[in-house]
N, C-alpha and C positions, 0 to 999 in steps of 0.2 A: 576556534571560531565560536561565536556566540550561538547559543542553542537555537534561536529562531532562524538565524542565518544558515546554520548548519543544516537544519531541517529543510529550509527552502532550497538550498543547494541540492540536497539529496533527492528531494521530490522532483526537481528539475532534471537531474540526471536519470532518475527512474523513468520519467515521462519520455525522455529522448530514447532511452533503451526500448521502451515498449513500442513507441512509434516505429523505430527501426525494425522491430520484429512484428510489424503489421497489426499492431493493436491500435484501436481508435480511442483516444482519451475523451471520455464523456464528461468527467468532472474532476476537479481537484479541490481538496479542502471542503468536502461535503460535511456540513454540520447538522446534527439533530440534537434533541434534548438529551439523547443518550451518549453522544460522543461525536467523534470525527472519523472520517475515512480519508486517508491521504489522497488516493487516486482511485477513480472508477474508470475502467477501460472495457472495451468490447472487442472480441475477436470471434468472427463467425456469429453464432447464436449464443455465445457465452459472455456474460458480464463478469468481470474480474474486479473484486474489491481488494485493493492493494494497500498494505501497511508498509511504509518505508522507514527503515531504521538506518541512520547514518552514524558511523563511529569513526574515530581516528584509526583504530586498529582493533584486533580481536584479542589483545593480550589479557584483558580482564574477563571478558565473556563474549560469546558470539552475539551479534546484534539481535538476531531473531529471539534470543532468550529473554529479551525485554518485553516480548509479547506474552504476557502472563494471562491467567484465566480471566481475570477481571477485564483486561483490555480486549480479549477475544469476545467476551459477552457484550461489551459496548459496541464493538465493530459489528457483530452479528445483528444487534438490535438496530443500529443505524442503517445497516444494509437492508434489513426488512422494511424500514421506513422508506428508503429510497425505492425499493421494488414496489411498494404500495403506491407511492406518489406517482410513479412512472407507469404503473399499470401495464407492465410488459410481461410477456411469457418467455422469459429467458432462462437458460441454464445459468448457473452461477457457481463461483468458487472464490476462495479466499487465499490470496498469495501474500508472501512477504518478500520484499526486496531489501537486501542488506547492501549498504555501500560503505566501503572502507576508504577513507580519504588518503591515508598514508600510502597504501599500496595501489590506489586507484583501481580497486576491485569491486565488482558488482556481482552479487549472487541472487538469482531469481529462484525462489522456492515456491513452486506451484502446489496448490492444495495443501498449504501449510497447516490449516486447521479446519 
């Protein structure tokens, strides 16, 4: 799969999974000058900033390992901007959803960082 198509596929699968598990999708592909957040979801009074990583398989490395220190800083800065723009008093957390297309596996890692 081409990278953008693979990413869009993974984000779509992650959004379906979250909806099935009673999350409300607030935004997808939220951009700021700092970076992008793949999905922003809400469950109860908690906003969840989700990084989606899609891979064919885990033979090289687990998908979440691609979320390095630099990526985490960008996601956190972007999340702070979203929270400021939306002026809400929510609890929040950062999750990673790994999707492996070969095995059709989805792993949801809550509070990943």
